[in-house]
C-alpha positions in Angstrom: 31.7 35.5 41.7 29.6 38.5 42.1 25.8 38.7 41.8 25.9 40.1 38.3 27.6 37.0 37.0 25.2 34.7 38.7 22.3 36.7 37.4 23.6 36.5 33.8 24.2 32.8 34.0 20.8 32.2 35.5 19.2 34.3 32.8 20.9 32.3 30.0 19.9 29.0 31.6 16.3 30.2 31.8 16.3 31.4 28.2 17.8 28.1 27.0 15.2 26.1 29.0 12.4 28.3 27.6 13.7 28.0 24.0 14.0 24.2 24.4 10.5 23.9 25.8 9.1 26.0 22.9 10.8 23.8 20.4 9.5 20.6 22.0 5.9 21.8 22.6 5.5 23.6 19.3 6.7 20.9 16.9 3.1 20.3 15.7 3.0 16.5 16.1 -0.3 15.0 17.1 -1.0 14.5 20.8 -3.0 11.3 20.4 -4.6 9.2 17.8 -7.8 11.4 17.7 -5.7 14.5 17.1 -3.7 12.6 14.4 -7.0 11.6 12.7 -8.1 15.3 12.6 -4.8 16.3 11.0 -5.0 13.5 8.5 -8.6 14.2 7.4 -7.8 18.0 7.2 -5.6 17.6 4.2 -7.4 17.1 0.9 -4.6 14.9 -0.5 -1.3 13.5 0.7 1.6 13.0 -1.8 4.3 10.4 -1.4 7.6 11.9 -0.4 9.8 9.0 0.6 9.8 5.2 0.9 12.1 3.7 3.4 12.8 -0.1 3.5 14.6 -1.2 6.7 15.4 2.5 7.4 17.1 3.0 4.0 15.5 5.4 1.4 14.4 3.6 -1.8 12.3 6.5 -3.1 13.1 10.2 -2.6 12.6 13.4 -4.6 10.3 11.6 -7.0 12.8 8.9 -8.0 13.5 5.3 -7.1 16.9 4.7 -5.5 18.2 1.2 -6.3 19.8 -0.6 -3.4 22.1 -3.5 -4.2 20.3 -6.6 -3.0 17.5 -4.5 -1.7 13.8 -4.5 -2.2 12.5 -2.2 -5.0 8.9 -0.9 -5.3 7.7 -0.4 -8.8 4.1 0.0 -7.6 3.3 2.5 -4.9 0.6 4.9 -4.0 1.4 8.4 -5.3 -1.4 10.0 -3.5 -3.7 9.1 -0.6 -6.7 10.6 1.2 -8.2 10.0 4.6 -12.0 10.4 4.4 -14.0 11.4 7.5 -16.2 8.3 7.0 -13.3 5.9 7.6 -12.3 5.3 4.0 -8.7 5.5 2.9 -8.2 6.0 -0.8 -4.9 5.6 -2.6 -4.0 6.1 -6.2 -1.1 4.0 -7.5 1.5 5.5 -9.8 0.3 5.5 -13.4 -3.3 4.6 -12.4 -6.5 6.8 -12.0 -8.8 4.5 -10.1 -8.3 4.7 -6.3 -7.8 1.6 -4.2 -10.1 1.7 -1.2 -9.0 0.6 2.3 -10.3 1.6 5.7 -8.7 3.5 8.6 -9.6 3.2 12.2 -8.5 5.1 15.3 -7.1 2.8 18.0 -5.9 3.4 21.5 -2.3 4.1 20.4 -2.3 4.5 16.7 -4.3 4.7 13.5 -4.5 1.4 11.5 -5.1 1.2 7.7 -6.2 -2.1 6.2 -8.6 -3.8 3.8 -12.1 -4.0 5.4 -11.9 -7.8 5.9 -8.2 -8.0 6.8 -7.3 -9.4 10.2 -3.6 -8.7 10.3 -0.9 -6.9 8.3 -2.3 -3.5 8.7 -0.3 -0.3 8.2 0.1 1.8 11.3 0.3 5.6 11.8 1.6 6.8 15.2 0.5 10.2 16.5 4.2 11.3 16.9 4.5 10.7 13.1 1.7 13.1 12.1 1.8 16.9 11.6 -0.4 19.2 9.5 2.2 18.9 6.8 3.3 15.2 6.8 2.7 11.8 8.1 4.4 8.4 8.1 2.7 5.0 7.8 4.6 1.9 8.7 4.3 -1.9 8.5 6.4 -5.0 8.9 6.1 -8.1 6.8 7.9 -11.2 5.6 6.0 -10.9 2.2 8.7 -8.9 0.5 11.8 -11.0 1.5 10.6 -14.3 3.0 11.6 -15.4 5.6 13.2 -12.1 6.7 11.1 -9.4 8.3 11.0 -6.2 6.2 10.1 -2.8 7.8 8.5 -0.4 5.4 7.8 3.3 6.0 5.9 5.6 3.6 6.3 9.3 4.2 3.7 11.5 2.8 3.5 15.3 2.5 0.3 17.4 2.4 -0.7 18.2 -1.2 -0.8 21.8 -2.3 
């Protein structure tokens, strides 16, 4: 091989590495829980986009998706807000009065729960937060006892 071929291959490898680095570093996900909190508070309102139960979509594009033998949610928060004072307000489908919870920044995530609740909180990981969307997750046996059910709510920033 001559030097021109080596130069072209080296240039392509550098460009591919640079492009990959740009994609990874510019994806807009939060760096840590504090950064995630800033992104969550910045949006006026978040609107439900998807509900996943055990990694299967049960709500998408504004419609419930029935799963044979699966868990269905007839009551879910259509919109939520993160207030700077630690309040989390969610309005359920068909209702106007918001339900108030609290959110707190932890070492690894943001937790959302009732003020006096000790366990069963929802969790928001920094990697699941961008300026345009976030995912909150929980696990519980309450929906299909005694089996553990994993639930993820995906919200998009309201326009």
